N, CA, C and O atoms as a Tripos MOL2 file, in Angstrom:
@<TRIPOS>MOLECULE
protein
  220   219    55     0     0
PROTEIN
NO_CHARGES

@<TRIPOS>ATOM
      1 N          96.2600  102.8120   91.4380 N.3       1 UNK1
      2 CA         97.6800  103.0570   91.4770 C.3       1 UNK1
      3 C          98.3880  102.3330   90.3370 C.2       1 UNK1
      4 O          99.3120  102.8620   89.7200 O.2       1 UNK1
      5 N          97.9350  101.1230   90.0780 N.am      2 UNK2
      6 CA         98.5800  100.3420   89.0220 C.3       2 UNK2
      7 C          98.4510  101.0590   87.6760 C.2       2 UNK2
      8 O          99.4170  101.1490   86.9190 O.2       2 UNK2
      9 N          97.2700  101.5580   87.3890 N.am      3 UNK3
     10 CA         97.0530  102.2470   86.1140 C.3       3 UNK3
     11 C          97.9230  103.5010   86.0270 C.2       3 UNK3
     12 O          98.4870  103.7980   84.9740 O.2       3 UNK3
     13 N          98.0280  104.2230   87.1200 N.am      4 UNK4
     14 CA         98.8560  105.4220   87.1400 C.3       4 UNK4
     15 C         100.3080  105.0680   86.8470 C.2       4 UNK4
     16 O         100.9770  105.7610   86.0810 O.2       4 UNK4
     17 N         100.7920  103.9960   87.4530 N.am      5 UNK5
     18 CA        102.1620  103.5630   87.1940 C.3       5 UNK5
     19 C         102.3460  103.1510   85.7380 C.2       5 UNK5
     20 O         103.3900  103.4210   85.1430 O.2       5 UNK5
     21 N         101.3430  102.5030   85.1630 N.am      6 UNK6
     22 CA        101.4120  102.1180   83.7500 C.3       6 UNK6
     23 C         101.5570  103.3450   82.8590 C.2       6 UNK6
     24 O         102.3540  103.3490   81.9210 O.2       6 UNK6
     25 N         100.7890  104.3780   83.1550 N.am      7 UNK7
     26 CA        100.8400  105.6080   82.3620 C.3       7 UNK7
     27 C         102.2220  106.2410   82.4720 C.2       7 UNK7
     28 O         102.8130  106.6350   81.4670 O.2       7 UNK7
     29 N         102.7290  106.3370   83.6880 N.am      8 UNK8
     30 CA        104.0550  106.9350   83.9010 C.3       8 UNK8
     31 C         105.1180  106.1490   83.1420 C.2       8 UNK8
     32 O         105.9820  106.7370   82.4920 O.2       8 UNK8
     33 N         105.0560  104.8310   83.2230 N.am      9 UNK9
     34 CA        106.0270  103.9860   82.5300 C.3       9 UNK9
     35 C         105.9500  104.1890   81.0220 C.2       9 UNK9
     36 O         106.9810  104.2960   80.3580 O.2       9 UNK9
     37 N         104.7380  104.2420   80.4750 N.am     10 UNK10
     38 CA        104.5690  104.4530   79.0450 C.3      10 UNK10
     39 C         105.1650  105.7880   78.6060 C.2      10 UNK10
     40 O         105.8100  105.8740   77.5610 O.2      10 UNK10
     41 N         104.9460  106.8190   79.4050 N.am     11 UNK11
     42 CA        105.4660  108.1400   79.0580 C.3      11 UNK11
     43 C         106.9900  108.1360   79.1630 C.2      11 UNK11
     44 O         107.6750  108.6370   78.2710 O.2      11 UNK11
     45 N         107.5170  107.5780   80.2400 N.am     12 UNK12
     46 CA        108.9690  107.5540   80.4360 C.3      12 UNK12
     47 C         109.6840  106.7500   79.3500 C.2      12 UNK12
     48 O         110.7930  107.0960   78.9430 O.2      12 UNK12
     49 N         109.0490  105.6860   78.8890 N.am     13 UNK13
     50 CA        109.6600  104.8250   77.8760 C.3      13 UNK13
     51 C         109.3960  105.2980   76.4480 C.2      13 UNK13
     52 O         109.8310  104.6680   75.4840 O.2      13 UNK13
     53 N         108.6830  106.4050   76.3260 N.am     14 UNK14
     54 CA        108.3940  106.9300   74.9940 C.3      14 UNK14
     55 C         107.3940  106.0880   74.2270 C.2      14 UNK14
     56 O         107.3730  106.1210   72.9960 O.2      14 UNK14
     57 N         106.5680  105.3360   74.9330 N.am     15 UNK15
     58 CA        105.5860  104.4610   74.2940 C.3      15 UNK15
     59 C         104.2970  105.1970   73.9410 C.2      15 UNK15
     60 O         103.3920  104.6170   73.3400 O.2      15 UNK15
     61 N         104.2140  106.4610   74.3090 N.am     16 UNK16
     62 CA        103.0110  107.2420   74.0570 C.3      16 UNK16
     63 C         103.3150  108.2700   72.9860 C.2      16 UNK16
     64 O         104.2230  109.0890   73.1320 O.2      16 UNK16
     65 N         102.5450  108.2170   71.9050 N.am     17 UNK17
     66 CA        102.7720  109.2110   70.8590 C.3      17 UNK17
     67 C         102.1990  110.5560   71.2860 C.2      17 UNK17
     68 O         101.4010  110.6390   72.2200 O.2      17 UNK17
     69 N         102.6010  111.5630   70.6170 N.am     18 UNK18
     70 CA        102.2320  112.9300   70.9780 C.3      18 UNK18
     71 C         100.7240  113.1450   70.9590 C.2      18 UNK18
     72 O         100.1980  113.9460   71.7310 O.2      18 UNK18
     73 N         100.0350  112.4340   70.0830 N.am     19 UNK19
     74 CA         98.5810  112.5980   69.9760 C.3      19 UNK19
     75 C          97.8530  112.0590   71.2020 C.2      19 UNK19
     76 O          96.8220  112.6060   71.5950 O.2      19 UNK19
     77 N          98.3650  111.0110   71.8030 N.am     20 UNK20
     78 CA         97.6870  110.4380   72.9660 C.3      20 UNK20
     79 C          98.2910  110.9030   74.2850 C.2      20 UNK20
     80 O          97.7710  110.5700   75.3500 O.2      20 UNK20
     81 N          99.3720  111.6630   74.2330 N.am     21 UNK21
     82 CA        100.0220  112.1330   75.4510 C.3      21 UNK21
     83 C          99.0910  112.9780   76.3080 C.2      21 UNK21
     84 O          99.0330  112.7950   77.5240 O.2      21 UNK21
     85 N          98.3710  113.8890   75.6960 N.am     22 UNK22
     86 CA         97.4470  114.7520   76.4470 C.3      22 UNK22
     87 C          96.3710  113.9190   77.1310 C.2      22 UNK22
     88 O          96.0180  114.1850   78.2800 O.2      22 UNK22
     89 N          95.8570  112.9340   76.4510 N.am     23 UNK23
     90 CA         94.8230  112.0750   77.0390 C.3      23 UNK23
     91 C          95.3890  111.2810   78.2170 C.2      23 UNK23
     92 O          94.7200  111.1230   79.2380 O.2      23 UNK23
     93 N          96.6240  110.7790   78.0760 N.am     24 UNK24
     94 CA         97.2600  110.0240   79.1620 C.3      24 UNK24
     95 C          97.5040  110.9110   80.3770 C.2      24 UNK24
     96 O          97.2830  110.5040   81.5180 O.2      24 UNK24
     97 N          97.9680  112.1410   80.1090 N.am     25 UNK25
     98 CA         98.2160  113.0700   81.2050 C.3      25 UNK25
     99 C          96.9140  113.4530   81.9160 C.2      25 UNK25
    100 O          96.8840  113.5890   83.1390 O.2      25 UNK25
    101 N          95.8560  113.6210   81.1490 N.am     26 UNK26
    102 CA         94.5520  113.9390   81.7440 C.3      26 UNK26
    103 C          94.0760  112.7770   82.6070 C.2      26 UNK26
    104 O          93.5880  112.9860   83.7170 O.2      26 UNK26
    105 N          94.2130  111.5670   82.1060 N.am     27 UNK27
    106 CA         93.8140  110.3840   82.8740 C.3      27 UNK27
    107 C          94.6490  110.2720   84.1470 C.2      27 UNK27
    108 O          94.1150  109.9740   85.2150 O.2      27 UNK27
    109 N          95.9460  110.5070   84.0380 N.am     28 UNK28
    110 CA         96.8270  110.4350   85.2040 C.3      28 UNK28
    111 C          96.4120  111.4680   86.2470 C.2      28 UNK28
    112 O          96.3800  111.1730   87.4420 O.2      28 UNK28
    113 N          96.0980  112.6600   85.7980 N.am     29 UNK29
    114 CA         95.6720  113.7190   86.7220 C.3      29 UNK29
    115 C          94.3800  113.3220   87.4430 C.2      29 UNK29
    116 O          94.2430  113.5630   88.6420 O.2      29 UNK29
    117 N          93.4540  112.7290   86.7330 N.am     30 UNK30
    118 CA         92.2050  112.2830   87.3450 C.3      30 UNK30
    119 C          92.4680  111.1930   88.3850 C.2      30 UNK30
    120 O          91.8470  111.1810   89.4480 O.2      30 UNK30
    121 N          93.3790  110.2890   88.0770 N.am     31 UNK31
    122 CA         93.7200  109.2280   89.0190 C.3      31 UNK31
    123 C          94.3950  109.7920   90.2700 C.2      31 UNK31
    124 O          94.1160  109.3450   91.3830 O.2      31 UNK31
    125 N          95.2690  110.7570   90.0910 N.am     32 UNK32
    126 CA         95.9310  111.3890   91.2370 C.3      32 UNK32
    127 C          94.8960  112.0990   92.1090 C.2      32 UNK32
    128 O          94.9300  111.9840   93.3340 O.2      32 UNK32
    129 N          93.9900  112.8200   91.4880 N.am     33 UNK33
    130 CA         92.9320  113.5050   92.2400 C.3      33 UNK33
    131 C          92.0700  112.5100   93.0060 C.2      33 UNK33
    132 O          91.7310  112.7460   94.1650 O.2      33 UNK33
    133 N          91.7140  111.4000   92.3660 N.am     34 UNK34
    134 CA         90.9060  110.3680   93.0080 C.3      34 UNK34
    135 C          91.6330  109.8020   94.2300 C.2      34 UNK34
    136 O          91.0440  109.6610   95.3020 O.2      34 UNK34
    137 N          92.9040  109.4820   94.0590 N.am     35 UNK35
    138 CA         93.6910  108.9250   95.1690 C.3      35 UNK35
    139 C          93.8250  109.9260   96.3090 C.2      35 UNK35
    140 O          93.7300  109.5600   97.4810 O.2      35 UNK35
    141 N          94.0460  111.1830   95.9640 N.am     36 UNK36
    142 CA         94.1750  112.2300   96.9800 C.3      36 UNK36
    143 C          92.8860  112.3540   97.7840 C.2      36 UNK36
    144 O          92.9290  112.4720   99.0080 O.2      36 UNK36
    145 N          91.7490  112.3290   97.1110 N.am     37 UNK37
    146 CA         90.4630  112.4190   97.8000 C.3      37 UNK37
    147 C          90.2690  111.2350   98.7430 C.2      37 UNK37
    148 O          89.8190  111.4080   99.8760 O.2      37 UNK37
    149 N          90.6080  110.0350   98.2780 N.am     38 UNK38
    150 CA         90.4640  108.8410   99.1150 C.3      38 UNK38
    151 C          91.3550  108.9340  100.3550 C.2      38 UNK38
    152 O          90.9200  108.6250  101.4640 O.2      38 UNK38
    153 N          92.5960  109.3580  100.1610 N.am     39 UNK39
    154 CA         93.5240  109.4750  101.2780 C.3      39 UNK39
    155 C          93.0460  110.5100  102.2910 C.2      39 UNK39
    156 O          93.1460  110.2920  103.4980 O.2      39 UNK39
    157 N          92.5340  111.6180  101.8110 N.am     40 UNK40
    158 CA         92.0270  112.6550  102.7010 C.3      40 UNK40
    159 C          90.8460  112.1260  103.5100 C.2      40 UNK40
    160 O          90.7490  112.3800  104.7100 O.2      40 UNK40
    161 N          89.9600  111.4010  102.8600 N.am     41 UNK41
    162 CA         88.8000  110.8400  103.5460 C.3      41 UNK41
    163 C          89.2270  109.8510  104.6220 C.2      41 UNK41
    164 O          88.7120  109.8850  105.7390 O.2      41 UNK41
    165 N          90.1570  108.9790  104.2930 N.am     42 UNK42
    166 CA         90.6330  107.9900  105.2550 C.3      42 UNK42
    167 C          91.3420  108.6860  106.4120 C.2      42 UNK42
    168 O          91.1550  108.3070  107.5680 O.2      42 UNK42
    169 N          92.1450  109.6900  106.1160 N.am     43 UNK43
    170 CA         92.8420  110.4310  107.1660 C.3      43 UNK43
    171 C          91.8490  111.0570  108.1400 C.2      43 UNK43
    172 O          92.0440  110.9980  109.3540 O.2      43 UNK43
    173 N          90.7970  111.6490  107.6160 N.am     44 UNK44
    174 CA         89.7670  112.2560  108.4470 C.3      44 UNK44
    175 C          89.0870  111.2070  109.3170 C.2      44 UNK44
    176 O          88.8550  111.4390  110.5040 O.2      44 UNK44
    177 N          88.7710  110.0690  108.7410 N.am     45 UNK45
    178 CA         88.1250  108.9990  109.4950 C.3      45 UNK45
    179 C          89.0310  108.4770  110.6100 C.2      45 UNK45
    180 O          88.5640  108.2230  111.7200 O.2      45 UNK45
    181 N          90.3120  108.3160  110.3220 N.am     46 UNK46
    182 CA         91.2560  107.8320  111.3270 C.3      46 UNK46
    183 C          91.3780  108.8450  112.4620 C.2      46 UNK46
    184 O          91.3700  108.4650  113.6320 O.2      46 UNK46
    185 N          91.4920  110.1300  112.1260 N.am     47 UNK47
    186 CA         91.5770  111.1670  113.1620 C.3      47 UNK47
    187 C          90.3380  111.1560  114.0490 C.2      47 UNK47
    188 O          90.4340  111.2890  115.2700 O.2      47 UNK47
    189 N          89.1790  110.9970  113.4270 N.am     48 UNK48
    190 CA         87.9290  110.9600  114.1800 C.3      48 UNK48
    191 C          87.9260  109.7780  115.1460 C.2      48 UNK48
    192 O          87.5440  109.9150  116.3080 O.2      48 UNK48
    193 N          88.3520  108.6270  114.6580 N.am     49 UNK49
    194 CA         88.3960  107.4450  115.5190 C.3      49 UNK49
    195 C          89.3870  107.5920  116.6520 C.2      49 UNK49
    196 O          89.1190  107.1600  117.7730 O.2      49 UNK49
    197 N          90.5290  108.1960  116.3740 N.am     50 UNK50
    198 CA         91.5480  108.3650  117.4150 C.3      50 UNK50
    199 C          91.1570  109.4050  118.4520 C.2      50 UNK50
    200 O          91.5840  109.3230  119.6040 O.2      50 UNK50
    201 N          90.3550  110.3760  118.0590 N.am     51 UNK51
    202 CA         89.9400  111.4380  118.9610 C.3      51 UNK51
    203 C          88.6700  111.0820  119.7240 C.2      51 UNK51
    204 O          88.3030  111.7800  120.6690 O.2      51 UNK51
    205 N          88.0050  110.0190  119.3340 N.am     52 UNK52
    206 CA         86.7530  109.6240  119.9850 C.3      52 UNK52
    207 C          87.0380  109.1820  121.4220 C.2      52 UNK52
    208 O          88.0530  108.5380  121.6880 O.2      52 UNK52
    209 N          86.1400  109.5300  122.3430 N.am     53 UNK53
    210 CA         86.3190  109.0950  123.7380 C.3      53 UNK53
    211 C          86.3010  107.5780  123.8360 C.2      53 UNK53
    212 O          85.5130  106.9090  123.1680 O.2      53 UNK53
    213 N          87.1580  107.0590  124.6580 N.am     54 UNK54
    214 CA         87.2350  105.6090  124.8380 C.3      54 UNK54
    215 C          86.2660  105.1760  125.9180 C.2      54 UNK54
    216 O          86.1710  105.8110  126.9680 O.2      54 UNK54
    217 N          85.5470  104.0960  125.6630 N.am     55 UNK55
    218 CA         84.5350  103.6340  126.6400 C.3      55 UNK55
    219 C          85.1630  103.1040  127.9050 C.2      55 UNK55
    220 O          84.4520  102.6810  128.8160 O.2      55 UNK55
@<TRIPOS>BOND
     1     1     2 1
     2     2     3 1
     3     3     4 2
     4     3     5 am
     5     5     6 1
     6     6     7 1
     7     7     8 2
     8     7     9 am
     9     9    10 1
    10    10    11 1
    11    11    12 2
    12    11    13 am
    13    13    14 1
    14    14    15 1
    15    15    16 2
    16    15    17 am
    17    17    18 1
    18    18    19 1
    19    19    20 2
    20    19    21 am
    21    21    22 1
    22    22    23 1
    23    23    24 2
    24    23    25 am
    25    25    26 1
    26    26    27 1
    27    27    28 2
    28    27    29 am
    29    29    30 1
    30    30    31 1
    31    31    32 2
    32    31    33 am
    33    33    34 1
    34    34    35 1
    35    35    36 2
    36    35    37 am
    37    37    38 1
    38    38    39 1
    39    39    40 2
    40    39    41 am
    41    41    42 1
    42    42    43 1
    43    43    44 2
    44    43    45 am
    45    45    46 1
    46    46    47 1
    47    47    48 2
    48    47    49 am
    49    49    50 1
    50    50    51 1
    51    51    52 2
    52    51    53 am
    53    53    54 1
    54    54    55 1
    55    55    56 2
    56    55    57 am
    57    57    58 1
    58    58    59 1
    59    59    60 2
    60    59    61 am
    61    61    62 1
    62    62    63 1
    63    63    64 2
    64    63    65 am
    65    65    66 1
    66    66    67 1
    67    67    68 2
    68    67    69 am
    69    69    70 1
    70    70    71 1
    71    71    72 2
    72    71    73 am
    73    73    74 1
    74    74    75 1
    75    75    76 2
    76    75    77 am
    77    77    78 1
    78    78    79 1
    79    79    80 2
    80    79    81 am
    81    81    82 1
    82    82    83 1
    83    83    84 2
    84    83    85 am
    85    85    86 1
    86    86    87 1
    87    87    88 2
    88    87    89 am
    89    89    90 1
    90    90    91 1
    91    91    92 2
    92    91    93 am
    93    93    94 1
    94    94    95 1
    95    95    96 2
    96    95    97 am
    97    97    98 1
    98    98    99 1
    99    99   100 2
   100    99   101 am
   101   101   102 1
   102   102   103 1
   103   103   104 2
   104   103   105 am
   105   105   106 1
   106   106   107 1
   107   107   108 2
   108   107   109 am
   109   109   110 1
   110   110   111 1
   111   111   112 2
   112   111   113 am
   113   113   114 1
   114   114   115 1
   115   115   116 2
   116   115   117 am
   117   117   118 1
   118   118   119 1
   119   119   120 2
   120   119   121 am
   121   121   122 1
   122   122   123 1
   123   123   124 2
   124   123   125 am
   125   125   126 1
   126   126   127 1
   127   127   128 2
   128   127   129 am
   129   129   130 1
   130   130   131 1
   131   131   132 2
   132   131   133 am
   133   133   134 1
   134   134   135 1
   135   135   136 2
   136   135   137 am
   137   137   138 1
   138   138   139 1
   139   139   140 2
   140   139   141 am
   141   141   142 1
   142   142   143 1
   143   143   144 2
   144   143   145 am
   145   145   146 1
   146   146   147 1
   147   147   148 2
   148   147   149 am
   149   149   150 1
   150   150   151 1
   151   151   152 2
   152   151   153 am
   153   153   154 1
   154   154   155 1
   155   155   156 2
   156   155   157 am
   157   157   158 1
   158   158   159 1
   159   159   160 2
   160   159   161 am
   161   161   162 1
   162   162   163 1
   163   163   164 2
   164   163   165 am
   165   165   166 1
   166   166   167 1
   167   167   168 2
   168   167   169 am
   169   169   170 1
   170   170   171 1
   171   171   172 2
   172   171   173 am
   173   173   174 1
   174   174   175 1
   175   175   176 2
   176   175   177 am
   177   177   178 1
   178   178   179 1
   179   179   180 2
   180   179   181 am
   181   181   182 1
   182   182   183 1
   183   183   184 2
   184   183   185 am
   185   185   186 1
   186   186   187 1
   187   187   188 2
   188   187   189 am
   189   189   190 1
   190   190   191 1
   191   191   192 2
   192   191   193 am
   193   193   194 1
   194   194   195 1
   195   195   196 2
   196   195   197 am
   197   197   198 1
   198   198   199 1
   199   199   200 2
   200   199   201 am
   201   201   202 1
   202   202   203 1
   203   203   204 2
   204   203   205 am
   205   205   206 1
   206   206   207 1
   207   207   208 2
   208   207   209 am
   209   209   210 1
   210   210   211 1
   211   211   212 2
   212   211   213 am
   213   213   214 1
   214   214   215 1
   215   215   216 2
   216   215   217 am
   217   217   218 1
   218   218   219 1
   219   219   220 2
@<TRIPOS>SUBSTRUCTURE
     1 UNK1         2 RESIDUE 1 A UNK
     2 UNK2         6 RESIDUE 1 A UNK
     3 UNK3        10 RESIDUE 1 A UNK
     4 UNK4        14 RESIDUE 1 A UNK
     5 UNK5        18 RESIDUE 1 A UNK
     6 UNK6        22 RESIDUE 1 A UNK
     7 UNK7        26 RESIDUE 1 A UNK
     8 UNK8        30 RESIDUE 1 A UNK
     9 UNK9        34 RESIDUE 1 A UNK
    10 UNK10       38 RESIDUE 1 A UNK
    11 UNK11       42 RESIDUE 1 A UNK
    12 UNK12       46 RESIDUE 1 A UNK
    13 UNK13       50 RESIDUE 1 A UNK
    14 UNK14       54 RESIDUE 1 A UNK
    15 UNK15       58 RESIDUE 1 A UNK
    16 UNK16       62 RESIDUE 1 A UNK
    17 UNK17       66 RESIDUE 1 A UNK
    18 UNK18       70 RESIDUE 1 A UNK
    19 UNK19       74 RESIDUE 1 A UNK
    20 UNK20       78 RESIDUE 1 A UNK
    21 UNK21       82 RESIDUE 1 A UNK
    22 UNK22       86 RESIDUE 1 A UNK
    23 UNK23       90 RESIDUE 1 A UNK
    24 UNK24       94 RESIDUE 1 A UNK
    25 UNK25       98 RESIDUE 1 A UNK
    26 UNK26      102 RESIDUE 1 A UNK
    27 UNK27      106 RESIDUE 1 A UNK
    28 UNK28      110 RESIDUE 1 A UNK
    29 UNK29      114 RESIDUE 1 A UNK
    30 UNK30      118 RESIDUE 1 A UNK
    31 UNK31      122 RESIDUE 1 A UNK
    32 UNK32      126 RESIDUE 1 A UNK
    33 UNK33      130 RESIDUE 1 A UNK
    34 UNK34      134 RESIDUE 1 A UNK
    35 UNK35      138 RESIDUE 1 A UNK
    36 UNK36      142 RESIDUE 1 A UNK
    37 UNK37      146 RESIDUE 1 A UNK
    38 UNK38      150 RESIDUE 1 A UNK
    39 UNK39      154 RESIDUE 1 A UNK
    40 UNK40      158 RESIDUE 1 A UNK
    41 UNK41      162 RESIDUE 1 A UNK
    42 UNK42      166 RESIDUE 1 A UNK
    43 UNK43      170 RESIDUE 1 A UNK
    44 UNK44      174 RESIDUE 1 A UNK
    45 UNK45      178 RESIDUE 1 A UNK
    46 UNK46      182 RESIDUE 1 A UNK
    47 UNK47      186 RESIDUE 1 A UNK
    48 UNK48      190 RESIDUE 1 A UNK
    49 UNK49      194 RESIDUE 1 A UNK
    50 UNK50      198 RESIDUE 1 A UNK
    51 UNK51      202 RESIDUE 1 A UNK
    52 UNK52      206 RESIDUE 1 A UNK
    53 UNK53      210 RESIDUE 1 A UNK
    54 UNK54      214 RESIDUE 1 A UNK
    55 UNK55      218 RESIDUE 1 A UNK
């Protein structure tokens, strides 16, 4: 998350030149995808635990 925020800040502040913008956007997209996958996995695990029969 920290790296993603750094990328967003750099883009918003104009600290990224046009040549590296595509690379930054690609990296940001990969980070978003990674986070989304992790959240989905955790959500599934939590649902499984909550639906499990209680002893």
